[in-house]
C-alpha positions in Angstrom: 117.8 101.3 74.2 119.1 101.3 77.8 117.1 100.2 80.8 117.9 100.3 84.5 117.3 96.6 84.9 114.4 94.6 83.7 110.8 95.6 84.3 109.9 95.0 87.9 106.7 94.6 89.8 106.0 97.5 92.2 102.6 96.6 93.3 100.9 93.2 93.6 97.2 92.6 93.9 95.6 91.9 97.2 94.2 88.3 97.2 92.3 87.6 94.0 91.6 91.2 93.2 93.5 93.6 90.9 95.5 96.8 90.9 95.0 98.7 87.7 94.8 102.1 86.0 98.2 103.8 86.7 98.4 107.6 86.6 101.9 109.0 87.4 102.6 112.8 87.8 105.3 115.0 89.1 103.7 117.6 91.4 104.9 121.2 91.8 107.3 120.2 94.7 109.0 117.7 92.4 107.6 114.6 94.0 106.6 111.8 91.7 103.2 110.4 92.6 101.5 107.3 91.3 97.7 106.9 91.5 96.1 103.6 90.8 92.8 101.7 91.3 92.6 99.1 94.0 89.9 96.7 92.7 88.5 93.8 94.8 87.8 90.6 93.0 84.6 90.9 90.9 81.7 88.5 91.3 82.7 86.7 88.2 85.3 86.9 85.4 88.6 88.8 85.3 89.1 92.5 84.8 90.5 91.9 81.4 87.5 89.8 80.2 84.8 91.7 78.3 81.3 90.5 79.2 79.2 92.6 76.8 78.3 95.4 79.1 81.2 96.6 81.3 84.6 95.2 82.2 84.1 92.8 85.1 86.1 95.0 87.5 84.7 98.4 86.3 82.4 100.6 88.3 80.0 100.0 90.0 82.4 97.5 91.6 83.5 99.0 95.0 86.9 100.3 93.7 89.0 103.0 95.3 92.0 105.1 94.1 95.1 105.0 96.2 98.5 106.5 95.8 102.2 106.0 96.4 105.3 108.2 96.2 108.7 107.5 94.5 111.8 108.3 96.6 114.9 109.8 95.2 116.4 106.3 95.1 113.6 105.0 92.9 111.7 103.1 95.6 108.0 103.3 96.0 106.3 104.0 99.3 103.6 102.1 101.1 100.2 102.8 99.4 98.0 105.5 100.9 94.3 106.4 100.7 93.0 109.6 99.2 91.5 112.1 101.6 88.2 111.3 103.1 86.7 114.4 101.4 86.4 112.2 98.2 83.6 109.6 97.6 84.3 106.2 99.0 84.0 104.6 95.5 86.4 106.1 93.0 88.0 104.8 89.8 90.1 105.8 86.7 92.2 108.8 87.9 93.3 111.4 85.3 95.9 113.7 86.8 97.7 117.0 86.0 99.2 120.1 87.5 98.0 123.6 86.5 100.1 126.8 86.1 99.5 127.7 89.8 101.0 124.4 91.0 97.7 122.8 91.9 97.3 119.1 91.4 94.0 118.1 89.7 92.6 114.6 89.9 89.4 113.8 87.8 87.8 110.4 88.4 84.5 108.5 88.2 82.3 107.5 91.1 79.2 105.4 91.3 77.4 105.9 94.5 74.2 105.3 92.6 75.4 101.9 91.5 75.4 102.8 87.9 78.2 102.2 85.4 79.2 103.8 82.1 77.0 101.7 79.9 73.9 102.1 82.1 74.2 105.8 82.7 71.5 108.1 81.2 71.2 111.8 81.1 67.6 111.8 82.6 68.2 109.0 85.0 71.0 107.6 87.1 74.4 109.0 85.9 78.0 107.9 86.3 79.4 110.6 88.5 82.3 112.9 87.5 84.4 114.0 90.5 87.3 116.4 90.7 89.7 116.6 93.5 92.3 119.4 93.5 94.8 120.9 95.9 98.5 121.5 96.5 99.4 117.9 97.2 97.8 114.4 97.3 97.5 114.7 101.1 95.5 118.0 100.8 92.8 117.6 98.2 89.2 119.0 98.2 86.4 117.4 96.3 84.0 118.9 93.8 81.2 117.2 92.0 81.2 118.2 88.4 78.4 115.8 87.3 75.6 118.3 86.8 77.7 120.9 85.0 79.4 118.5 82.6 76.3 116.6 81.7 74.4 119.8 81.2 77.1 121.4 79.0 77.8 118.3 76.9 74.4 116.7 76.7 75.9 113.4 77.7 74.2 110.2 78.6 77.5 109.1 80.1 81.0 110.5 80.4 84.3 109.7 82.2 87.8 111.2 82.2 90.5 109.2 80.4 92.8 107.7 83.0 96.5 108.6 83.2 98.5 111.8 83.4 97.6 114.8 81.2 99.1 118.1 80.2 98.6 121.8 81.0 98.3 124.5 78.3 98.2 128.2 79.0 98.1 127.4 82.7 95.1 125.1 82.6 95.1 121.3 83.1 93.4 119.7 80.0 91.3 116.7 80.9 90.1 114.5 78.1 86.5 113.1 78.6 84.9 110.3 76.7 81.3 111.5 76.1 78.5 109.1 75.0 75.2 110.4 73.7 73.0 107.5 72.8 75.2 105.0 71.1 77.7 107.6 69.7 80.9 108.7 71.4 83.3 111.5 71.0 85.9 113.4 73.1 85.6 116.7 74.9 88.5 118.4 76.6 87.8 120.2 79.9 90.3 123.0 80.9 90.6 123.3 84.7 92.5 125.8 86.8 92.4 126.1 90.6 89.4 123.6 90.7 87.3 125.6 88.2 86.2 124.8 84.7 87.7 127.5 82.3 86.3 126.1 79.1 85.1 123.0 77.4 86.4 122.1 73.9 84.4 121.6 70.7 83.5 117.9 70.3 86.4 115.8 68.8 84.6 113.4 66.4 86.3 110.6 64.5 86.0 109.9 60.8 82.7 108.6 59.5 82.0 105.3 61.0 84.7 105.6 63.7 83.9 106.1 67.3 86.6 107.5 69.6 87.4 106.3 73.1 90.1 106.8 75.7 92.4 109.6 74.7 95.9 110.9 75.7 96.8 114.5 75.2 100.1 116.1 74.7 101.6 119.5 73.7 103.8 119.0 70.5 105.3 121.8 68.5 103.0 124.3 70.2 99.9 122.2 69.3 97.6 120.3 71.6 97.5 116.8 70.1 94.9 114.2 71.0 95.9 110.5 70.4 92.7 108.5 70.6 91.9 104.9 71.0 89.2 103.7 68.5 86.2 102.3 70.3 85.5 98.6 70.1 86.0 95.4 72.0 86.9 91.7 71.3 89.1 92.8 68.4 87.0 95.7 67.1 88.8 98.9 67.5 92.2 97.3 67.0 94.6 98.2 64.3 94.5 102.0 64.5 94.3 105.2 66.4 93.1 108.7 65.6 95.4 111.8 66.0 93.9 115.3 66.0 95.5 118.6 66.7 94.5 122.2 67.5 94.5 124.6 70.4 92.7 122.2 72.7 89.5 124.2 72.5 89.0 123.5 68.8 90.4 121.1 66.3 92.3 122.0 63.1 92.8 118.5 61.6 92.9 114.8 62.1 94.6 111.7 60.9 93.5 108.0 61.1 96.8 106.2 61.8 96.9 102.5 61.0 99.1 100.8 63.6 99.6 97.7 65.6 97.4 98.6 68.6 94.9 96.2 70.3 92.6 99.0 71.5 93.8 100.3 74.9 94.6 103.4 76.8 98.1 104.8 76.1 100.4 107.7 76.8 101.7 110.5 74.4 104.6 112.7 75.4 105.4 115.1 72.6 106.6 112.9 69.7 106.9 109.8 72.0 104.1 107.3 72.3 103.8 104.5 74.8 101.4 101.6 74.2 100.9 97.8 73.8 102.4 97.2 70.3 100.2 94.3 69.2 97.1 93.8 67.1 95.7 90.9 69.2 96.4 91.4 72.9 97.5 93.9 75.5 101.2 92.9 75.4 104.6 93.9 73.9 104.8 97.4 75.4 106.8 99.8 73.3 107.9 103.4 73.1 107.6 104.8 69.6 108.8 108.1 68.2 106.2 109.5 65.7 106.4 112.0 62.9 103.9 114.8 63.1 100.5 113.9 61.6 100.0 117.4 60.2 103.0 116.7 57.9 101.4 113.7 56.2 101.4 110.0 56.9 102.5 109.1 60.4 105.8 107.2 60.6 106.8 105.5 63.8 110.2 104.3 65.0 110.5 102.0 68.0 113.0 103.6 70.5 112.3 101.0 73.3 110.7 97.6 73.6 109.5 96.4 77.0 109.4 92.7 76.1 106.8 90.2 75.1 104.9 90.0 78.4 101.6 91.6 79.2 101.2 95.3 78.9 97.8 96.8 79.7 96.9 100.3 80.7 100.0 102.4 81.1 101.3 105.8 81.9 104.7 107.4 81.9 106.7 110.6 82.8 110.0 111.9 81.5 112.9 112.4 83.9 115.9 113.9 82.0 116.6 111.5 79.2 114.7 108.6 80.8 111.1 107.6 80.7 109.6 106.1 83.8 106.8 103.7 82.6 104.2 102.1 84.9 101.9 99.4 83.3 99.5 96.6 84.1 100.8 93.0 84.0 99.5 89.9 85.8 96.8 91.8 87.8 99.6 94.0 89.3 101.5 97.1 88.4 105.1 97.0 86.9 107.7 99.7 86.3 110.4 100.1 83.6 112.9 102.9 83.5 114.1 103.4 79.9 116.6 105.7 78.2 114.8 107.3 75.2 117.3 109.7 73.6 119.2 106.9 71.7 118.8 105.5 68.2 115.7 103.5 67.2 115.5 99.8 68.0 116.0 97.7 64.9 
């Protein structure tokens, strides 16, 4: 493994709050854009503490998505706000670029002061917002709440944060859908700000509920790499990989691995996640064998050290991966060469 220096902090929290939820994307013009949540200090607890209902800094905390741009020399710009066409409260950006070059940003909002666990189909609902346009400075806002809740029958839903892929010209957004106490994944295909199709439900094996999901295109297949739902240790120790054409699913594999239960990033056969059973730490880049060929085998091609490693995202630039991840209530960056032999 080769790194351009050690991991470095690129964004510190303001006061006692947090910056979280990185989503990094290369837009059509070639600019590398990082979206993130600016989260003021919650009334009690830390954003990484689970209190039985929602994370202490989750919506309906008054969060907002901001963005930065990376220069050609690798330096990040001053943070900027999203256009005022979006709701004032936004969180958990999922970003991708369609075949026409339009940036799509799906996020959650909670003007009604309701969170994911409190949302109900026939009552107050966590809002599903889409922003799209040619650049982060020029985004228009669309409220997809009514359409998505009607088409999925959800009590609650949200787009998995981080960057996502396009397939056949459409941006594929993975949504976690809760109906009652059960959860599954639906992929929503978007192009030029419109929904083209919504996938069949992606359901885990019996007794396994699926949560935040990262999508990639691998050997011509759309592959979903899903977190197992659970908190305080439940949901750790495995992930679920499914494959198909994005609209329907041809197979799935329950992969036992050292994972604490966290969002992650898949890029073809590369997988970025916290490589630990007990905590969000020990960030690693793994190279996986295809799940449709049998048991998944993983080689570690890069280790990002023993420190904290929470929600993360990454993009490939030549033979390097640019990884942005949560640590110490801020955001950190590591640039890693990934085309070398596995780490022993």
